[in-house]
C-alpha positions in Angstrom: 0.2 0.1 -0.1 1.5 3.2 -1.3 1.9 6.2 1.7 -0.2 9.1 1.3 0.9 11.7 -1.1 3.4 9.0 -2.5 2.8 7.2 -6.0 1.5 4.3 -6.5 3.8 1.1 -6.7 3.6 -0.5 -10.2 2.1 -3.6 -8.3 -1.1 -1.3 -7.1 -1.3 0.1 -10.4 -1.4 -2.9 -12.2 -4.1 -4.6 -9.8 -6.4 -1.2 -10.3 -6.8 -2.9 -14.1 -9.9 -5.1 -14.6 -8.0 -7.8 -15.7 -4.5 -7.3 -15.0 -5.3 -7.0 -11.6 -6.7 -10.1 -11.4 -3.6 -11.8 -12.0 -2.7 -12.3 -8.6 -5.9 -14.2 -8.2 -4.5 -16.6 -10.9 -1.1 -18.2 -9.1 0.7 -15.3 -11.0 1.7 -13.3 -8.2 4.8 -14.0 -5.6 3.0 -17.2 -5.4 3.9 -18.7 -8.6 7.6 -18.6 -7.9 9.5 -22.2 -7.8 11.0 -22.9 -4.4 14.7 -23.0 -5.6 13.8 -19.2 -6.8 12.6 -18.4 -3.6 15.5 -19.8 -1.7 18.2 -18.0 -3.9 16.5 -14.4 -2.7 18.2 -11.6 -4.5 21.2 -11.7 -6.6 22.2 -8.0 -4.5 21.5 -9.5 -1.1 23.9 -8.9 1.2 25.6 -6.1 -1.0 26.6 -2.5 0.3 24.3 -0.1 -1.8 25.1 3.5 -2.6 23.0 6.2 -4.1 24.8 7.9 -6.7 24.2 9.9 -9.9 25.4 8.4 -13.4 28.2 10.1 -14.9 27.0 10.2 -18.3 25.0 13.5 -18.8 23.7 16.3 -17.3 20.3 14.6 -16.6 21.3 13.0 -13.5 19.2 10.0 -13.1 20.0 8.2 -9.8 21.5 5.2 -9.6 22.0 2.4 -6.9 25.5 1.2 -7.0 25.6 -2.3 -5.2 29.6 -3.2 -3.9 31.4 -6.1 -1.7 34.1 -5.4 0.2 34.9 -2.7 -2.2 34.2 -3.9 -5.2 31.8 -2.9 -7.8 29.2 -5.8 -8.3 26.3 -4.0 -10.0 24.8 -0.5 -11.5 20.8 -0.2 -11.5 18.4 2.4 -11.8 17.4 3.8 -8.4 13.4 3.5 -8.5 13.2 6.7 -5.8 14.8 9.4 -8.2 12.3 11.6 -9.3 14.2 12.0 -12.3 14.7 8.3 -13.7 12.2 6.4 -11.6 14.6 3.6 -11.8 15.3 3.6 -15.7 18.5 4.3 -17.4 19.3 5.0 -20.8 21.8 2.5 -22.6 24.7 4.6 -21.4 24.0 4.7 -18.5 23.4 0.8 -17.4 27.0 0.3 -19.1 28.0 2.5 -16.7 29.7 -0.3 -14.1 31.8 -0.9 -17.9 34.0 2.4 -17.0 35.5 0.6 -14.1 35.3 -3.3 -14.8 35.4 -3.6 -18.7 38.8 -5.7 -18.9 39.9 -4.8 -22.3 40.4 -1.0 -20.5 43.3 0.6 -21.2 45.2 1.5 -17.9 48.1 3.2 -18.8 49.4 6.1 -20.8 50.3 5.0 -24.6 52.0 6.8 -27.3 52.6 6.4 -30.7 55.5 8.5 -32.4 54.6 10.7 -35.8 55.0 7.9 -38.2 55.2 5.1 -35.5 53.5 1.5 -36.1 53.9 0.5 -32.3 52.2 2.0 -29.1 54.6 2.4 -26.4 53.8 3.0 -22.5 54.4 6.5 -21.1 54.9 7.7 -17.4 51.8 10.4 -17.0 54.0 12.9 -16.2 56.2 12.9 -19.5 52.8 12.7 -21.6 51.5 15.6 -20.0 54.7 18.1 -20.6 54.1 16.4 -24.4 50.8 17.6 -24.4 51.4 20.8 -22.9 54.1 21.5 -25.1 52.4 21.2 -28.5 49.3 22.6 -27.5 51.2 25.7 -26.4 53.0 25.2 -29.9 49.8 24.8 -32.0 48.4 28.0 -30.0 51.1 30.3 -30.9 51.1 28.9 -34.5 47.3 29.3 -35.1 46.8 32.6 -32.9 44.7 35.5 -34.4 44.7 38.7 -32.7 42.3 40.1 -35.3 40.1 39.0 -38.1 40.4 40.0 -42.0 38.2 42.8 -41.0 40.6 44.2 -38.3 38.2 43.8 -35.4 40.0 42.1 -32.1 38.8 38.5 -31.7 42.1 36.5 -29.6 41.4 33.9 -31.0 43.0 29.9 -31.8 42.4 27.8 -34.6 45.3 25.8 -33.9 43.3 23.6 -32.2 39.8 22.4 -31.0 38.0 19.9 -28.3 35.6 17.1 -29.3 34.2 15.9 -25.7 32.6 12.3 -25.4 30.0 10.5 -23.8 31.9 9.5 -20.7 32.7 12.7 -19.6 30.2 14.2 -16.7 28.4 17.8 -17.1 31.1 19.0 -14.4 34.0 17.6 -16.7 32.7 19.1 -19.9 31.8 22.1 -17.8 35.1 22.8 -16.7 36.8 21.9 -20.5 34.8 24.4 -21.9 36.3 27.2 -19.8 39.6 25.9 -20.0 39.9 25.7 -23.9 37.8 28.9 -24.1 40.4 30.8 -21.7 43.4 29.6 -23.9 41.5 31.2 -27.0 39.8 28.0 -28.6 36.5 28.2 -30.3 36.0 24.9 -31.8 35.0 23.3 -28.9 32.0 20.6 -29.5 30.5 17.4 -27.0 29.2 14.1 -28.6 27.5 12.7 -25.5 23.8 12.8 -26.8 24.5 9.7 -29.1 
């Protein structure tokens, strides 16, 4: 039974339908489960549950994150979330792969221009290489004024294309960072 002022559960809404509401009377309710099914219990029983927010976009869908001993076991939509009411889009449903995908690259890889092989680099060295190249590209492509003489203070030397695994806050900071460096070609494909 629902609390006063709360939304009725899916089961309660089904019971109000003339034909489907009688399903429990036909043996299709909880009593229809076999003994092994009832004894098995929920696959998330005994796990630590943490309420979280999906990292994929700015919608902010609620998630339930299940862990055992600090290890991620499962992620599902939070039925108490007023935003997604327990559902998740395909990206949100697959967010567990951000942590547990066995093919996920967890080290810095570098392939020299014209090279055929990837090599591992230390993170500090890779960050220095990126900074050097961004600064050089910014200087090469810098424009103080456009072809009409208007002050633009921009660079066309680099651009940024964000990805679907960046969250809203990361995208906000990336936009601010690239704008501060003078970039005007900043886009994100998170809607895919």
